C-alpha positions in Angstrom: 153.9 145.3 -6.2 155.5 142.4 -8.1 152.3 140.5 -8.0 150.4 143.5 -9.4 152.9 143.8 -12.3 152.6 140.1 -13.1 148.8 140.4 -13.1 149.0 143.3 -15.6 151.3 141.3 -17.8 148.8 138.5 -18.0 146.0 140.9 -18.9 148.0 143.0 -21.4 150.2 140.2 -22.8 150.9 140.6 -26.6 150.7 137.7 -29.0 154.5 137.4 -29.3 155.4 133.7 -29.3 153.1 130.8 -30.1 149.9 129.7 -28.4 149.9 128.5 -25.6 152.8 130.8 -24.9 152.6 134.6 -24.8 155.6 137.0 -24.2 155.6 140.4 -22.7 158.7 142.2 -21.6 160.7 139.9 -19.2 157.8 137.4 -18.7 156.4 134.5 -20.7 152.9 133.3 -19.9 152.1 129.5 -20.4 148.3 129.3 -20.4 146.6 126.1 -21.4 143.3 127.1 -19.8 142.6 129.8 -22.4 144.6 128.3 -25.2 143.0 127.9 -28.6 145.3 125.0 -29.7 146.1 123.0 -26.5 143.9 122.3 -23.5 146.7 120.6 -21.5 150.4 120.4 -21.0 151.6 118.5 -23.9 154.8 117.2 -25.7 156.5 119.7 -27.9 155.7 122.7 -25.6 159.2 122.4 -24.2 160.6 123.0 -27.6 158.3 126.1 -28.0 159.5 127.5 -24.7 163.2 126.9 -25.5 162.8 128.7 -28.8 161.1 131.6 -27.1 163.9 131.8 -24.5 166.6 131.7 -27.2 165.0 134.7 -29.0 164.0 136.6 -25.9 167.1 136.5 -23.6 165.6 139.1 -21.2 162.8 136.7 -19.9 163.1 136.1 -16.2 159.8 134.7 -15.1 157.4 132.0 -16.4 153.7 132.7 -15.5 151.6 129.5 -15.3 147.9 129.0 -15.8 147.1 125.3 -16.4 145.0 122.4 -15.1 147.7 119.9 -16.0 148.4 117.4 -18.7 151.1 114.9 -19.5 153.5 114.5 -16.5 156.5 113.7 -18.7 155.8 116.7 -20.8 155.7 118.8 -17.6 159.2 117.4 -16.6 160.5 118.3 -20.0 159.4 121.9 -19.5 160.7 121.9 -15.9 164.2 120.9 -17.1 164.3 124.0 -19.3 163.0 126.3 -16.5 165.7 125.0 -14.2 168.4 125.4 -16.9 167.3 128.9 -17.6 167.0 129.7 -13.9 163.6 131.3 -14.4 161.3 132.3 -11.6 157.8 130.9 -11.7 154.5 132.5 -10.7 150.8 131.4 -10.5 148.1 134.0 -10.6 145.1 131.8 -11.0 145.5 128.0 -11.1 148.3 125.4 -11.5 147.3 121.8 -11.1 148.9 118.4 -11.5 151.7 118.4 -14.0 151.7 122.2 -13.8 152.8 122.0 -10.2 155.9 120.1 -11.4 156.8 123.0 -13.7 156.1 125.5 -11.0 158.5 123.8 -8.6 161.3 124.2 -11.2 161.3 128.0 -10.6 164.2 129.6 -8.8 161.8 131.9 -7.0 158.2 130.7 -6.8 155.3 133.0 -6.0 151.5 132.7 -5.8 149.0 135.6 -6.5 146.2 136.4 -4.1 143.4 133.7 -4.5 145.7 131.6 -6.7 145.7 127.8 -6.3 148.3 125.1 -6.7 146.9 121.6 -6.8 148.5 118.2 -6.3 147.3 114.7 -6.8 148.9 111.3 -7.3 149.3 109.9 -10.9 146.9 107.3 -12.3 146.6 105.0 -15.3 143.1 104.0 -16.5 142.4 100.3 -16.8 141.5 100.5 -20.5 144.8 102.3 -21.2 146.7 99.7 -19.3 145.1 96.9 -21.3 145.8 98.7 -24.6 149.4 99.2 -23.6 149.9 95.5 -22.7 148.3 94.4 -26.0 150.5 96.7 -28.1 153.8 96.2 -26.3 153.7 92.5 -25.1 155.6 91.1 -28.1 158.2 93.9 -28.1 158.7 93.6 -24.3 158.6 89.8 -24.2 155.7 89.6 -21.8 154.4 86.0 -22.3 151.6 86.4 -19.8 149.7 89.3 -18.1 151.7 88.3 -14.9 154.9 89.2 -16.6 153.4 92.6 -17.5 152.2 93.0 -13.9 155.7 92.3 -12.6 157.1 95.0 -14.9 154.4 97.4 -14.0 155.1 97.0 -10.3 158.7 97.8 -10.7 158.0 100.7 -13.1 155.5 102.2 -10.7 158.0 102.1 -7.8 160.7 103.7 -10.0 158.3 106.5 -11.0 157.3 107.3 -7.4 160.9 107.4 -6.4 161.7 109.7 -9.3 158.9 112.1 -8.3 160.0 112.1 -4.7 163.6 112.7 -5.7 162.5 115.7 -7.8 160.5 117.2 -4.9 163.5 117.0 -2.6 165.8 118.4 -5.3 163.5 121.4 -5.5 163.9 121.8 -1.7 160.4 120.8 -0.8 160.0 119.5 2.8 160.0 115.7 2.8 156.8 115.3 4.8 154.9 117.6 2.4 156.4 115.7 -0.6 155.0 112.4 0.8 151.6 114.0 1.1 151.6 115.1 -2.5 152.4 111.5 -3.6 149.6 110.1 -1.3 147.0 112.6 -2.5 144.0 110.9 -4.2 144.3 110.6 -8.0 140.5 111.2 -8.2 140.6 114.7 -6.7 142.9 117.7 -6.3 144.6 118.7 -3.0 145.0 122.5 -2.7 147.3 123.3 0.3 146.8 126.7 1.9 149.4 129.4 1.4 151.0 129.0 4.9 151.5 125.3 4.3 153.0 126.0 0.9 155.4 128.5 2.4 156.3 126.3 5.3 157.0 123.3 3.0 159.3 125.4 0.7 156.9 125.2 -2.3 156.7 129.0 -2.3 160.1 130.7 -2.3 159.9 134.4 -2.9 163.3 135.3 -1.4 166.6 135.3 -3.2 
């Protein structure tokens, strides 16, 4: 019954709030798939959500429909979801950084046919080169090897931080490791039973 009501909210949602957010009753929909202004999870969306929650104190659930975006922006939104003790629900798709937001939910549910996708993070070679060129003087990297040493340590810290977050959200350790090992070139969609067993889905109190 709850899933049916959520599906109706997504269909009938009024344009209260600001794209990519839509508010209806006690739910706020975060939809970057059908957004006219943002195709991905982006910086600043956390501020939009916070403003919506401050002016709609009855909101209890965040409905997600997104193929991902900036991971750090996803963590910013997740912090607000945790602080507000919102439930999270996916009716259609929630991939990459969206899964980070989903796991912030107090209760976490998935509609029939919905998918939650995981993959490891990546950094394109061209972007790495651009970052090195723009930051080497500020960071004091005298050679590319200095940068490589920093990058090695930063990558380890990021992986540890991601793993720590998954455990904080009470995801089974073995499953958490699988999400971090998933290929960055594709998406891993665990079946519902695996999501339930790993604690990703939490529909109880």
